[in-house]
N, C-alpha and C positions, 0 to 999 in steps of 0.2 A: 337129493331131497325132493320128495314129491310135493305137489301143490298144496294139499291138505296140510301137511305138517308146516310148509312155509307160511300158509295163512294163519295157522294156530300161533306160531312164534311171533308172527307180525301183529297179531291181536294182543299178545302179551306185552309187546313193545308199546302199542298204542295205550294200553292200560297205564303202563309206566308214565307216559306223557300226561295222562289225565291226573294221575296221583301227584305228578310233579307240579302241575298247575294248582292243585289244591293245597300242597304244601307251601308253595309260593306265596299264598294268600295271607300268611301271618309270619312275622319275623321269627317267631320261635321255631317254626317248622320250615323255614325258607331253605336253610342249609340242607336238611334232609330231602326236601323236595328237588332241589338242584341236583343232588346226587342220583336220586331216582330217575330224573329225567336224562341225566348224562349216561346212566346205564342203559335206559331204553333206547337212546340214540346210537350207543355202541352196538348193542344187539341188532338194531335194524341195519346198520351198516355192515356188519360181518355177515348178516343173513343173506345179503345179496350174493355174496361170493360162493355160496353153497346152493343156490337155486340155479339148476341148469336146464329145467324144463319150461316149455312155453315160448310163445312168440316174442316176449320181451325179456328173456333171460340175458344174463351177462355173457358177451362174447369173450370166450377165454383168451383169445389171441390179443385182446386189449389190456390184459391183466398187467403186464409190466408198466404200461402207461399209467393205468389207474393207481397202482401202488406208488409210482414216482410222484404223481400229483398229491396223494395223501401225505407222502413224506415231505414234500415242499410245503404243504398246508401246515403240517406239525411244526416244521422248522420256523415257520413265520408266526403262526398263531399262538403257540405255547408261550414263547418268550414275551410276545406282545400282551397276553392276559396277565402274566405273572408279574411283569415289571411296571405295568400301567399304574399311575398314580390315581387315588380315589378322585381327584379333581378332573381326571381325564376320562373317567369311566363312561360318562355319556357320549363322548366323542367315539370311544371304542365300540359302544353298542351301535351307534349310528353307522359306523363302517361295517361291522359285522352284519347288520341288518341290510344294507345295501348290497353287500357281497352275496348274501342269500338271495335276494330278489334277482340280481344279475345272473347268478348261477342257474336259477330255475328257468329264466328266460332263455339262456343259452342252451340248457339241456332239451327244452322244448323245441328249439329251433333245429337242433341236430336230430332229434327223433322225427320231426316234420320232414326233413330233407331225406333222411333214411327211408321213410315210408313212401315219399314221392307221390306218384299217382294213385297208390294204394290207400293213401290217407282218406279217411271218411269225411264227411262234412262236419260231423261233431268234433272230430279230431283237429280239423283245420280251425274251427272256431275257437277251441280250446287253446290252440297255439297262438292265435292272434291275441286272445285275452291275456295269456301268459306273457307274451312280448311286450304288450302295452303296459301292463301293470308292473311286471318286473323291471322294465327299463325306467318307469317313472320312479320306482322304488330305489333303483340304483343311483340315478343321477340326483334325485331329490335328497337321499341320504348323504351324498357327497357334499351337498350345499349346506346341509345341517351341520356336518363335521366342520366345515370351513367356518361357519357362524360360531359354533361353540368353541372352536380353537382360536377364534379371533384372527383367522387369516383373511377375513373380510369383515366388513361392518356388520354389527349385530342388529342394527336398525332395519326397518322395512326398506327394501330397494324398490322404490316406485319410479317409473319413468313415463313420460307423456305418451298417451295412447296405449298403455299397458294392457288394458282390458281388450282392446281390439286385437292387439298382437296375440294374446293368449287365446281369444276366440278363434282367430284365424289358424292358430296351431291345432286347436282341438278339431277344427273342421278338416284340417289336413290328416289328422291321425284317423278320423273316421273314414276319409276317402282312401287312405292307404290300406285300412283294414278291409274295406270293401274290395279293394283291387286284389288283395291277397286271397280272400275267400272266393272271388269269382274267376281270377285268372291263375293264381299261384305264381311261382317263380321266386328266384333268389333276389331279383332287383326289388320287387315289391315288398319283400320281407325286410330288406335293408332300408328301404325308405320308411317303412313303419317303425323299425327300431330306432332310427335316427330321429324322427318326429316325436317319438315317445321319450326319448332322452331329453330332448329340448323341452318338452312339456313339463318334465320332472323339475328341470331348473327353474322355468317360469312359475311353477306352482309354489315353489318354496322361497324364492327370493322376496316376495312381498311380506313374509312373515317376520314380525319383529322378534327380537331376542327372547323376551320373556315367554313367547308362545312356541319356541322351537322344540321344547320337550313335548308338547302335544303333538306337533307335527312328526316327531320321531316315532311316537306311539302308533300314529295313523299309518306311516310308512312300514311299520312293523306289521300292522294288520294286512296292508297290501301285499307284503312279502308272503304272508301266510296264504292268501288267496292264490298267489302265483304258484306256490309250491303245490296247492291242492289241484290247480288247473293242469299243472305239468304232471301230476300224479295220474290224472285222467288220460293224458296223452300216452303216458307210459303204461297205462293199465296196472297201476300199483296202489292197491288200497291203502297201505300203509302211509304213502305220501298224501293221499287224499285226506286221511284222518288227521295226520300231523298238521298238514297245512290249514285244515279247517279249524282245529284247536287254536292254532296261533292267530288266525284271522278272527275268530270269535273273541278270544281274550283280548287281543289288541284293540278291536273295536269298542268292546266294553270299557277297557282302560282309557281309551281316548275320550270317550263320553264322560267318564268320571273325571278326568283332568279338565276338560272343558267346563264342567260344572263347577270344579274347584277354582277355576278362574273366573267364574261368574259371568260367562258369555256362551253364546251359541258356537257350535263348531264352525258353521258357515262364516260367521263374522270373524273368527280366529283366522280362518284360511284366506278370506277373501276382502275382509274389511280394510286392509292396507291399501288396496287399489284405489279407494275413494278418500282415504285419510289425507289430512293436509300435514305437511312437515311441521313439527313442534320446534319452535325456536328454543335454543339452548339458553337456559337461565344463568346469569352471571352473578346472581345475588349472593351465592355461596362465598364469593370473594370479599364481600364488604359487610355481611351480616355477621353480628357476633354470636359465637357459641360458648357454652360452658364446658371447659375441659378440666380433667381431673388427673391425679396420679395413681399408680397402683395401690398406694397406701390410702388414699382417700376412698377408693372403691372398697378396699378391704374393710375399712371402718364401716362403711355403709352396709356391706353384707354382713358383718359380724353382729350388728344390732338389729338385722331383720328376723322376722318370724317365719317368713315364706319367701322363697325366691324361685322364679321361673327362669330357666335358661332357654333362650330361643336361638338355635343353631342355624347357620346359613352357609353359603358357598365359602365365605371367607375362613370359616372354621376348617373347611376341607383344604383350602389352599395352604393354610398355615400348619395343617396336620396336628391340631391342638386338641384332638378328641381325648387323648389320655390325660392331658393336663386339666381339661374340663372335668373329667371323671375324678381326678385327684382333688380338685377344688370342691366338688360336690360332696365327696366323702368327708373332707375337712368341715364343711358346713353342717353335714348330717351329725357329725361327732359333737358338734356344738348345740345339737337339739333344733337346728333349723330345717324346716321343710323345704325340699328341693324337688322341682318337677322340670321336665323338658317339654316345651311347646313345640310340636312338630306340624309344619304347614304342609299339605300334601304336595305342593309343587316347589318346596324349598330346595335349593341347590339346582341341579341341571336335569334331574330325571326324577320320576316317582320313587320313593323310598331311599333317595340318596342319603338323607340324614340319618334314617334308621340304620342303614348299612354302616355308615361312618361311626355312629355311637356304638354300634355292636362290636366293632373293632376294639373298643376300649371296654368291652364287657359292662356297659352301662345296663342296669337292670330294667328289663322291658316294663316293669310295673311303674317306672318312673316317666315313661314316654307317654305323653298325652296328645291325642289328636286335636285339631283346631277347634271342633265342636265341643270337646271335653273341656279344654283348657280356657276358652274365651270367658265363660261366665265366672272364672276364678280370679282374673286379673284384678278385679276391684278389691279383693281380699289379699292381693299380693304387695308385699313391701317393696321388692326390687325385681324388675324384669331386666335381665342381662342378655342383651342382643349381641350376638357374636357373628359378625360378617353377613348378617341378613339385612336387606333393605327393603326390597320390592314387597316382600310378604308381611311388612308391618307398616307400610307407607299409607298414611291417611288419604293420599291422593286417589286411592282406589275407591274411596267413598265420596270425596269432596271436590274432585276435579273432573267433570264430564269432558270426554274427548280425549283424555290421556290414554296411553296404551294399556294401563291396567285397570281402567275405571270398570267398576262392577265386580272386580275380583274380591272375594271374602278374604280378609286379613286377620292376623293375630292382633287382638286389641291391647297391645302392650301399653298404649296411651292411658289406659284405665288404671294401671299399676301406680303406687304412690311415688315410686322413683324409677327412672328408666336409665340404663347404663349401655351406651353404644360403644362397642369395640370396632374401630375402623382403622384402616391404614391411612386414609385421607378423606377429604370431603367429596371425593368423586361419587357420582350417583351409582345406583345399582345397575344390574344387567339391563333393565328396561330403559335406562338413561333418564330417569325422572328424579328431580330433586325431592328429598323427603322433609317436610315442614316439621316432623317430630324432632329433628335434630336441633331445632331452634327453640323448642319448648323449655321454659325455665327449669322444669323438673328433670330435664334430661342432661346427663353428664357424658361427655365423649372422652374416651381412653383411646389415644392414637398409638399406632405401632403394630407390630406383628402380633397376632392373637396369641400365638405360643409363648413368646417372649414376655408379653405384658401379664398373661395369666399366671405364668410361673412367678412372676414378682407379687401378683395378688396372693397367690398361695403361700408364698414365704411370709408376707405380711399378716395373713390371716393366722398362721401358726404361732406368730409372736404376740398375738392379742390375748 
């Protein structure tokens, strides 16, 4: 295959990536966009095997090793993607993102070592950038995975002198980068990689649980930049285009998520270094709450004119999306208006609730974003909160200094009645007590969401 045909097919693959991002911008076209992107990635991968001309062509004697690596990746990746639960999808995204950044850094290192003294200054600088950002993305993504999987505390990990430690680490990264650019060599590159991995850990540790999805998005942007830089080292336009698209879209998504949390990106990433530890409240053990039975909830729903369902991570844990859809259908058959209030950061990643409800074929027309649904809560008879806590917590407006202060929330407190489905009085992912639980118009329905909703549906059908 000559260079012109290679570039033309590569351009077609790049167009597929652009169309994929366009499709992923809306739930109705997300599936098609994902398939288009997968097709483009497949074409781009196969294309490499047929390009044999040029300084950066594939060495055919490495073909067996490459095919073996692809086979191992398929054996690991396909079962992991197919069997992963919806509740663990953010963790999988974090791991895949980290692997992408680490792989790009390793590829750039291998190419740098292959070029040796023939590497140009621009290629060395691109390699240094790729190693730094790719290593940060890899180690940082591993920490986000551990936080989301609750293998470690989800609270900000702040230690005395943390600001000075990270400043010293950053200085070391810059010094090692200068060492590689001026002198080269394997030792300096290894030192640079090690310090960058450490920076990735220190970068993510101070981030609180509620902000981890924002960091995942930012690290995804880092991975895109790493891929683009490695494409420059390899002189592969397709990698540059794909990496730039990922970097740009990841950056935009990060900004949107930070805005949805009602804070600056700088505060999200570095505010925990100066934050004071919040004392755990024990008031939940002694303060009374109003609890009800599935039959009580069914009666309240049956006489409502408008019901807004607010899904959260607890819905995903219980896998109750199909039961929620059945309940909504029963209510609609009774002439009750039903809508779903979707917070942009509900769950553990952007679009988590949209994907979850799409599994149950919930009509897109019933999904209402926060800005659309908030003005309607004052005309809502019942707000049914299923496993969501932080995104409806009034502390975001009333408690300065708390981790979610300033975050726009779903104003369920404006509804005539609020029903909370919870397993226990345990706080949400941000670890903050929700005063709405103690409001006189709030009824708590304890238990597994799927089991309790099944009872509610059964009671509704009998009314």
